[in-house]
C-alpha positions as CSV (number, residue, x, y, z in Angstrom):
1,M,15.0,9.7,-15.2
2,L,18.2,10.0,-13.1
3,C,18.2,9.1,-9.4
4,V,20.9,9.2,-6.8
5,V,21.3,6.4,-4.3
6,Y,22.7,6.9,-0.8
7,K,23.8,4.2,1.6
8,S,23.0,4.4,5.3
9,P,26.0,4.4,7.7
10,K,23.7,3.3,10.5
11,K,21.6,0.5,8.9
12,A,23.3,-2.3,7.0
13,E,22.0,-2.8,3.4
14,T,19.7,0.2,3.6
15,Y,19.6,2.6,0.7
16,L,17.8,5.9,0.0
17,F,16.9,6.9,-3.6
18,V,16.3,10.6,-4.3
19,E,15.8,12.5,-7.5
20,R,18.7,15.0,-7.2
21,R,22.1,14.8,-5.6
22,D,22.1,16.0,-2.0
23,D,18.4,17.1,-2.1
24,F,16.8,15.6,0.9
25,S,14.1,18.2,1.2
26,R,11.2,15.7,0.6
27,V,12.6,13.1,2.9
28,P,11.0,13.2,6.4
29,S,13.3,14.3,9.2
30,P,12.7,11.3,11.4
31,L,13.7,9.0,8.5
32,L,16.9,11.0,7.9
33,D,17.7,10.8,11.7
34,T,17.3,7.0,11.7
35,F,19.1,6.7,8.3
36,G,22.1,8.7,9.4
37,T,24.2,11.0,7.3
38,P,23.7,9.7,3.7
39,R,26.8,8.4,1.9
40,L,26.7,8.7,-1.9
41,S,26.6,5.2,-3.4
42,M,25.8,5.7,-7.1
43,I,23.8,7.6,-9.7
44,I,21.4,5.5,-11.8
45,N,19.6,6.3,-15.0
46,L,16.3,4.6,-14.4
47,A,15.2,5.2,-18.0
48,T,17.7,2.7,-19.3
49,K,17.1,0.0,-16.6
50,T,14.8,-2.9,-16.9
51,H,15.3,-4.1,-13.3
52,L,17.2,-3.3,-10.2
53,A,19.1,-5.8,-8.0
54,Q,16.9,-5.7,-4.9
55,A,14.1,-3.2,-5.6
56,D,11.1,-3.2,-7.8
57,L,11.8,-0.6,-10.6
58,T,8.2,0.4,-11.0
59,K,7.8,1.0,-7.3
60,V,11.0,3.1,-7.2
61,R,9.9,5.3,-10.1
62,L,6.4,5.8,-8.6
63,A,7.8,6.6,-5.1
64,L,10.3,9.1,-6.6
65,K,7.5,10.9,-8.5
66,T,4.9,10.9,-5.7
67,Q,6.9,11.3,-2.5
68,G,10.4,12.3,-3.8
69,Y,12.3,9.4,-2.3
70,Y,12.4,5.6,-2.1
71,L,13.8,3.7,0.9
72,Q,15.2,0.3,0.2
73,L,15.4,-1.9,3.3
74,P,17.4,-5.2,3.5
75,P,15.6,-8.4,2.9
76,P,14.3,-10.2,6.0
77,P,16.7,-12.7,7.4
78,E,16.2,-16.3,6.4
79,N,14.7,-18.6,9.1
80,L,16.8,-21.7,8.4
81,L,15.3,-23.6,11.4
82,K,11.8,-23.1,10.0
83,Q,12.9,-24.2,6.5
84,H,14.6,-27.3,7.9
85,R,11.5,-28.3,10.0
86,A,9.3,-27.8,6.9
87,S,11.5,-30.0,4.8
88,Q,11.5,-32.7,7.6
89,A,7.7,-32.6,8.0
90,D,5.8,-35.8,7.1
91,P,3.4,-34.9,4.3
92,S,1.2,-37.9,5.1
93,A,0.6,-36.7,8.7
């Protein structure tokens, strides 16, 4: 199963996976408006992959078959202050 990955010019680290090159017919218009004009990033053969860098391969395949696209959003930002406070907390308190 081939899929085409596009990068958003408006949203950092946001990618849109579709089944065919330049076929956005199954992607909702509001999503495309927010995403911006898709920029081709890569073509991937999902049949030969065992994992993807930042997306769950099973979810990508399922989304492509059921809705015709998969939207990969950036990971949430780290809350370093919260991590620091948790590491400083007294476990006996």
